[in-house]
N, C-alpha and C positions, 0 to 999 in steps of 0.2 A: 044704204043699199049695199049688200055684201057680194064678194066675188065667190062664185060657185065653181067647184072643180068638176070637170067633165071626166067621165070614165071611158077608157078605150079598151075594148075587149074584156070587159069586166067579168063577164060570165066565164070566158076561157080561163082567166087567172084563178078564179075560184075553183074551177074544176081541176086545175093543175095542183093547187094547194091541197085539195081534198084527196086526190088520187094518190099523191106521194110518189109518182113515177119519177125515175131518175133522169135518164138522158132525154126521154120523150118530152118531159116537162120543159127542159131547157130549150129544146128545139121550137116548141110552141111559144115559149116566152120571148124568144128572139124576134118572132114575128110581131108580137104585141108587147113592146118593151115598157110602156108607161101605164100606170094606173094611179089613182089617187085614193087613199084610204086614210081617214082621219088626218087630213092635211099632210100626207106623207106619200112621196113617190119612192118606189123600190125599183132599182135598176141594176142589172147585172154588169159586172165589169166586163169590158170588151176590148178587143184589140183591132177592130176594123178601122179603115181610114174614113168611112163615110159618116156624116152626122146621124145621130139616132134620136128619134123623137122620144122625149121623156114624158110629156103630158101637155095639156092645153088648159089655159086660163080663160074663163068666160065670165062676163058680168051682164047683169040685166040692162045696163045702160047701152050695151052694144045692140042697137036695133036697126043698124044700117044707116040711118040718117044722122046719127050722132057722130061728131068729130072727136073720137077718143083715141087714146094710145096706151098700150100696156108697157109698163116699166118694171125691170127686174134688178134687184140689188141683193148684196150679201156675198157669201163665200163662193168664189169662182164665177160670179156674174160678169159677163162680158168677155171672159177668157175661156173657161171651161164650158159654161152654159150660156146660150144665146136665146132670146125671145123674139118672136115676130111681133112687132109693135101693133100690127093691124089685127092679126088673128089670135094672138096669145099663145101660139105654139112654142114650147120649150124644147130645145135640142141640145144634146151633149156633143160638143164640138171636138173634144180630145179624148184620148184613151183614159178610161177610169180604172184605177188599180186600188182594190180594197186594202192591199198591204201598205199602200202609202196613205190613204185616207178613206175611212169607212163610210162617212156621211157628211153632208153639206147642209147648212142652214141658209135659206134664201127668203127674201121679202118681195112680194108682188104688189103692184099698185096701178090704178087707172088714173091717168091725167088727161087734161085737155091737150089735144094735139097741137093747138095753136099757141096757147099760153103756158102750157106745162103746169097748170094749176091742178092740184089733186081733186079728183072727183069722188073718191072714196077713201076711207082709211086704209093703210097698208095691211096686208095679210101675210103672215109668216107660215112657211111650210118647210119640210125636210125632204131631202133626196138621199136615200140610203142605198149604198153600193153593195150589191149581194155578191158573195164569193163564188168563184169557180175554181176548179183544180188547175192552176196555172204555175205552181211552184213545186219543183221536185224536192225530195228529202236531201239534206246535206249533213255530212259528218264534219262539224266545225273543228273538232280537236284531232282529227286524223292527219296523217297516218299514226298508228299506234304501235308501241313496243311493250311486250310483256314477257315475263319469265315464269317458269314452273319447274319444280324439282323433277329430275328424271325418275322413272319408275313410279310415278304417281298413279293412283287407282282411277278407273274410269269414273267420270262424273266430277272430277276435281275442277273447281272453277279456276279459270286462268285470268280472265279480265272481262270487263264489260265496256261495250261501245255505245255511243248515243248519237242519234241523228235527230235533226230538227226539220219541221216543215212550216213554211211561212203562211200556208193557207189557214182558213178559219177552222179551228178544232171543234167548234160547237155546231157547225153546219155541215151536214152530210159526212162523207168519209174522206174528204180531201186531205185531212191531216192524220188519218189513222194509218199507222205504220206497221209493217210486218217485216221481220228480219229473216234472212236466209244466208247460208254459206255457199259461195260459189267455188272457192278453192280452199284446199286444206283437208279434205276428206281422204281417207277415213280416220285421220288422226284427231280431228277436233270437230265439235258440233257447236251450234249456237241456239239459244232459246229464242223462238220467233217473237216473243212479246217483250222480254226483258233484255234481250240482246247480250246475254251472258255467254261467253265462250267457255267450253268445258272440254276436258280430256275425253276422247272417244275411243282410244285404243289402249289396250293393256300392254305394259312392259315397254314403254318408250325409253330407249337407252341413249344417253348422251354420247357415249363412246361410238355409237353407230351413226347417229345424226344429231347434230346439236341445234340447228335453227330451221324453222318452218315459216312459210309465208302463207297467211290465210286472208282470203278476200271475203268481206261481208257486204251483203246487199240489203238496203232498206227500201221498201216499196209502199206507196200510199194507197188510198182507196181500199185499205184492208187487204192488200195483196191481190185484188181482182184484176182482171184484164182491163187495160186502158189506163191503169194508174201509172204515175211517174215514179222513178226509182233513182237511187244514188248508191255508190259503193265506196268502200274504204279498205285499206290494207292493214293487217296486224302482223308484225313480226314477233314470233314467239320463240324464245330461247330456252332450252332445257338446262337448268342449273345442275352442277355436279353434286353427287352424294358419294360417300365412300362405299362403293359397292364392288371395288376391285382390289385384290391383295397385291402387295409388292412382289416382284418376281426378279430374281437374279438372272442376269444375262447369261451367266455360265454357272454350272454346278460345281466346277473345280477351278480354283485360281492358283497359280504357281508364281512365287516371287524368289529372287536371288538377292539376299541382303548381305553386304560386307560386314564383317564383324566389327570394324571400326566406325560404323555409323553412330553418330552422337545420339544420345537419348533425347527424346522429343522430336526427332526428325521422322519424316514419313518414309516407310518402307514399301508401300504399295497402296492400290486403290481397288475398291469393289463397288459395284453399282447394282441396286435393285430398282428396276423400272416399275412405275405404277401408272396405269392408264387414267387414273383420276388426275385432277388438277388442283392447284392451290394447296390449302392445308390438308386436303384429303390425300394428297400425293406424298406428303412429308413422312419420312421414316427415320427411325433411330436404329443404330447398329450396335451390336454387342458380341463379345466372344463368349460362347457358352461351353466350349470344350477345348482342351489342349493348352490351356494357359494357367496351369496350376502354380507356376512360379511367378506369375504376374509380369512376364517379360514384355508383353504387348498390350496395347489398348487400341480401340477403334472409336473414332469420333465421326460425326456427321458434318460434312461441308455444307453450311447453310445456303450457299449459292448454287452448287451443282447437285446437291443431295447425294453425294458420293460418300462412301465409307472410307476414311483415311486410316490406314494401319500404321501406328506409330510405336516407337520403342519407349518402354518405361524403364528398362534396365539394360546395361550393356550386354552385348552378345560376346560369346567366347567360343571361337571355333574349336579350340582344343578340348573343351568340356562337352559341348553339344553342337552338332553340325546341322540338325534338321528339326523342324517343328511342324506339326499338323494341327490346324485350328479349325474349329467349326464356328462360323459367324452366323448371326441371325439379324434380319431386317424386320422391324415391326412398325406398323402405321402408328403415327402419333394420335390421330383421331380415328374413331370408329362409330358406326351407327348402332344404337342399342338394338335395333331390329335385326342386325346382321349376325348376332350371336357371339360377339367378342372381337377383339382386334385381329386384323389380318397380319400374317407374318410368313416369312420364307427363310430358308437356311441354304448355306453353301459351304464347301470345304476349301480351306486355304492351306497350301503346302508352302513352307518357307525353307529355303536352303541357305545355310550360313556360308558365306564365302571367306576364305582365309585372307588375311591382310597382314602386312608387315607392321606390327605394333611397336610402339616405343617401349623402352624398359619400364618396369613397374617397381617402385620402391616398396620395401616391406612396410613402411609407415608413410603416411602423407606428411607427417611432421615429426621431427626428432627433438628431444629435450635433453641437453647434456649439461654437465656441471664440471667446473674446474676451479681450483684454488687460485687466488690472485698471485701467490708466490710460487706457482708451478714453474719449473725450469723450461727452457726452450726445448722443443721436440718432444714434449710430454704428449702422450696419446690421450686425447679428450674423449673420443668415442668413435664408433664405426657406423656408417650407413651402408645399407645393402639394397641392391636393385638386381632384377633378373629380366631376361628377355622372355616374354610370355609365348613367343612363337615356338612352333614345334622344332624348328631348326636350332634354337637356342644359341644365339650369337653372344660373344663375350661383351662385357660392358666395361667402360672406362669412366672414371669419376673426375670432376672438376669443380672448382669453386667459382661462382659467378663474382668476379672481382668488382662489379658495380655494387655488390652488397658487402664487400670487404675492402673498402678503399684504403684502409691503413695496413692491409696485407698482414693481419695479425694471425692468420691461420693458414695451414697447408693441408692438402689431402693427397693420400696415395692414389694414384690413378688406377691401380689394379685392384686393391682390396677395400678402398673406401675409408681408410683410417684417417681421422682428422687429428692433426697435431698442432702444437702451439708454435708460432713463428716469432712472436714478440712478447715481452712481458706484459701482463695485464694489471690493471689497477681498478679495483672494484669501486673506489671512490670517484673515478672518472666515468666509467661505464659499467653498469651492473649487468646489462644484458647485451648480447651480440646476436643479431639475427642475420644469418647468412643463407644463401641459396646454393644448393649443391645440384649439379646436373649430371645425369647419367646418359651416356651416348653408346649406341651400338657400334662395335668395331666394324662390322660388316657394312652398316649403312649409317653414316654420320649424321644424316638428316633426322634420324629417329632419336629424339632427345626428350627426356622427362626431367622434372625438377621436383625438389623436395626442400622444405624449409627446415633449417637446423637452428634451434634456439639454444644458445650457450649462456648459461648463467655463471657469473663469476662469484665464487664463494669467498666470504670475508675471512681475513686473518687479521690478527692484532698487529698492524704495522703502522699505526698512527697514534702518536702520543696525545693525551688530552691537553686542552689549553683553555684559557679563560674564555667565557662566552662573548666577552667584549672587552674593549680596552677601558678598564675601570680607572677612574680618578676620584679618589675619596677626599672629603673635606672634613677637617677636624677643627672644632671650635677651641679657642684659647681658654675659654671659661668652662670647657667640658668637664664632666665628672669621670672619675675612674670607673672602668667597666662599661663605659658607653660604647654602643655599637657604631662603629665608624662606617663600615661598608659590608654588604652581603655579597659574597662572591660565589659564582657557579661556573661550571666548566662544561665543555662540549667535546665530543670525540667523533671524528669522521668515520670510525669503525662502527659496525652494527652487530654486536655480539648477540647470540641467541638468548642468553640468559639476561640480557639487558646491561646497562651501564652501572658501575659503582666506582666512585672516585674517592681516593684517599688524599687528604690535604695535610701538609706539614711544612713548617718553616725550614729553611736551609739550616744546616748545623750551626753555622756561625751566628745565626739570629735566634737560636733557641733561648738564650739567656739575655736577650735585649731588654732594656728597662722601659721601653716605650709601648710596645704592642704585643698582643697575643691573639690567637685564633680559637674559635669554638666550632665544633662540628654540629650542624643543624639536623643531621640524620636524614637529609633529603637531597644528598649530593651537592650540598652548598655549605659554606662556612660563613661565620661572622667574624669580622676583624674588630677587636676591642682595644680601647686605650687603657694603659695601666696607671696613668697618673693624670693630674690636671694642671701641670706646670708647663704646658706647651706655650711658647711665645714666638711670634713672628720675627722679632728682632734677634732672637737667638738662632732660630732655624726655621725657614719658611717651608721647606719641602723635605719629606721623608720617603725613602724607597724600601718597600718590604717585599723581598723575594719569597715566593711560595712554591713548593713542589707539589704537583698534582700527578697522581699515579692511578691508572685504571686497573681493572681486575682481569685483563686478558692473560693469555698464556703464549709467550711470556709477557709479563706486565710491561707497559710503556709509561714513561713519565716525562714531564717537562717542567722547567722552572719559569714561572711567570712573575713579573714584578708589578706590585701594586703601588701607584703613586698617591701619596697622602699630602695634601696641602693644609697648612695651618691658616685659619681664617679668623677674622673678627666677626663675632656673632652678636645678636641681640640677646636680651635676657630670656627670650623664648627659644633660643637655639637656632634662630634663623640666620643663615650666612649673609653677611652684609659686605665684607671686603676681604679679598684674599691677597692683595698686593702688600708691598712692604713700604708704603709711603711714610709710615711713621718712623721707620728705620732709616730711610733714605733722607728725609727732610726733618731732621730733628728740631729745626728752628720753628716749625709749625706752619709752613706754607701749605695752603690747601691745593687741591688739584686744579681748581679754577685759576688760581694765581699762577701756577706753573704753566698752564696752557697759554695764558696771556703773555707771559714772558717769552715763551717760545715763538708766539706769533710776532712779537716786536722784533725779535732777532731775525726772523725770516724776512720781514719787511725791510729792515736795514740792509740785508744782503742783496735784495732785489734792487734797491736804490743805488747801491754801489756798483753793481754790474751794469745798470743802465748808464750811469755816469761815465764809467770807463769806456763803454762802447761808443758813446757820443764823442768823447775826446779822441778816440782812435780814428773815427771818420773825419773829424775836423782836421787832423794833422796830415792827412793824405794830400799830396800835391795836386793841385787842379791843373787842367790842361789850358795852356795859354793859347788863346785863339785870337785871330784878327777879327775885329767886328765887321770888317768889310768882306771877309771870306764867307760867302754864302754857301760854299759846298757843304759845310757842316750841318746845314738845315735839312738836307736831304738824307733821311735815315730809312733804309729798306730792310724789312725783316722777312727773310725768305725761309726761315726755319724756326723751330721751337728752341729757344736758347737755354743756356744753363744758368740764367739769373745774372747777377752782377758780374760774374766772371766773363760773360760774353761781351761786356762793354769794353773790355781791354783786349779782345781778340783782334780788333781792327782799330788801332788808335788813330784818330783823325789828325793828331799832331804829326804823325809820321808823313802825312801828305805834304806837310809844310817843310819837312826836312828830308828831301829826296836823297841827300847824300848817304843816308843811313840804309838805303835799300840793299847795299852790297854786303852788309853785315848780317849776322844771325843774332836776333834778340831772343833770349829765352823767355818762356812764359812766366808770369808772376803767380798764377793761380795754383800751380802744382809744381812739385819738383819731379821731373821725369826720371824714371828709373834708368832709361837708356839715353846716352848722349849721342846726338846726331851731328855729323860734321856739317858745318855751315856750307850752304850751297853758294856757288859763285853767282853773284847777282848779274843780271843782264843790264848792260849800260843803256842809257837813254840816248835818244838821238841828239843830234847837234842842237836842236832847238830847245833843249831843256828837259824837264821831267815829263815822262809819259805816265800819267796817273793811272790810266786803264791797264797798262802793262804791269805797273807796280802792284795793283790790286790783284790781278790774276796770279802773279807770283806768290804773293802772301796767301792767297786762297789755296793754291796748289800745295804750299808747305803745310798749311793747317790741315788739309785733307789727308796728307800722308803722315801726319804725326799721330800715332796711336795713343799717346799719353795726354793729348790736349783735349779740353772740352770742345764742343758741347757733349755732355755725358749721355744725352738721350739719342745718340746716333743709332742707326739701325744696324744690328749685328745679324748676319745671315749664317745659319749653321746648316750646312749641306751634308752633314755626316752625323753619325750617332756613336756614342761610346768612346770618344777620344779620351785617353787617359785611364780607361777602365781595364783592369787586368782580365776581365771576363770577355772583353770584345763584344761583338754584336751577337744577340740572341736570335736574330731573325733567321728563318729558314727559307726565305723567299729566294735567295741567291745561291743557296747551297746546291751542289750537284749530287750530293749523296741522299739516299733514302733513309727512312726510319729503320730499315732492317739492318744496315751496315754501319750505322752511326754509333760511335762509342761515347757514352755520356759519363763515364767513370770520373772524368776530371771535375764534374760538378760537386763531388764529395769533398774536393780539396779547397773549395772556395770559402769554407767556413760554415758556421751554424745558420746563417741566413739562407743559404742555398741547400740546406740539408733536405728540406721537404721536396724541392725540385729534383734533387738527385734521386730521391726514393721513387718519384713518379716515373722518371725516365730510365731508371735502372731496371729493365724487365728481364726476368729470368727465363730460362728455357721452358719451364712448365707453364709460365704465364702466356708465352707466345702460342703454345698449343691451345690454351683456353681461348 
């Protein structure tokens, strides 16, 4: 037996579905909420607090006398949906929301009311929740921000907004949205279907207004009355384009620039303002007129966008006192549609202000020459400087003595002539670089400097000499004509035509039978042997004086001696021995035997010295002491002694002979240079010897004896220069100043103080410098 579903208001529901009426259909359906069709209940979502009848279950077993019960199971059974066990009526107990759950699947069954035994198989059916317009549109991504270039044409898209509606889009018009603009007209418009915001006004200028606030509304039900709506805001910013030219704040700029302004420094600023921003407002500046000599340049400050007028060349008030420039400011970027870059021009008048300038040398660097044999006060050259000011002050010249520490040059303070103060030596210093200063007489603070490079020209004032100290070796078995040594010479001079040396033997050696020389034509000679009968036993060493002459004017010459040793050589000519052992030891002793003999002699001498030293210590008298006298066991060392000599400084035997305290006993360790009178001893008391007093007396005598050890005593020197003829060199305690101190006596101290005397002997011209 099956469960049949009863229909409630079935014909009304069919008429509502067929007619398609909107609001009237829902009003009728609320009165008849439940119906059954193909085992499906359709129920609108509702928000009322009272239970709503969804439908009724009925079975043929329900004849009144049967004890049956209807049971409901499945989704929401017992919570959302409840069934009357006796009548089979199903009610919705809670609010149904299609957006949460659109349908429920339930199972109905008839059971025995007493035993709960099933009377029929279960029957499944579906309850579908039908949508109503209960959700307004929402802009999930809002509020929005967008931008569009200024001056964009009408219809240019700006941005697009999107709203969503949680209602069923396939049923009715609950989710059909229509967009409209509430704020932002007449500047912008919105497409009602696509929600695209567009430009609605021509010529929107960022410089007039940069930001706009647009309010967009979305309404469901296709925009008809009764629909729900939602809004969002869109902030639209106009971005800048280069549609404004730069404009100088003034058409005429005037600057006063001192003529001593250093090159590269700024002399003035100009500014071209641009209403655009960012890269569109950046401009470059240039001088287009009045700068034919290239004295000025103008650059752009990247931070302030100002034009900085700077000097490229020095100004000269005496030659030109005013300039008129025309400067131009041009945008860096430009829009192709604007017809070219924007620019503006302005006039800049510059007045040169006179300034007190330092003297100007005719040359920044002077190069002079002087011979090294030039006499004192020789004029080397002249420097010249003038005052460039219109007043034309006189100029005085000085040498910066920091660049002429040897004070080898002087300069005339009036005409700038440089003279020689000391002899020059090219071989010591070939170049002298000094600095000459020129000072205005009217204003001593105006000083300029010039470098003077003085080259010392060479003269032939040095004789040639051997390149090194030659020592030649000659083999006993050498052949006649054999080259003993090749000799070359050097010359400290540097002649322009180069060196050429002439070698010859001294006159007394021209006819010597042993050696001769040969010119090698390369400024060197070869020394040759004339015979082969050289013997070490006959003569071990020969000296050959050679005269070397240069080609200078006048020529200089020197005599150099070549030392030649006769040596024993192998058959191949290799030197083996150059001593005279064969001559000294004719008996045939070898060098090894000679060394052994010398070693034995030295060993014997050492043994003898040790033996004598031991005998001397043994013969010295020992101090006789009483074994019972324990005072000698206490030895106190309060100082660093002088060795064995200090053991006799306080003889313990004296303590046993108190009668000797009254006499003066001389020291044994040294012989004093000065003899001191014996001091009267202090007598002891009646009870015998006062050992403590005796020791104090001897200690006092030793302390006051300058010739006695210990030699490591402390010497305190509280003074300086005792015994020096110069006295103290310190200036800490002198009452005189450098200005009135006479240092001429330093020249009388000898060559060691010559340099010190030159440094402190300052002339009148140096003090002015």
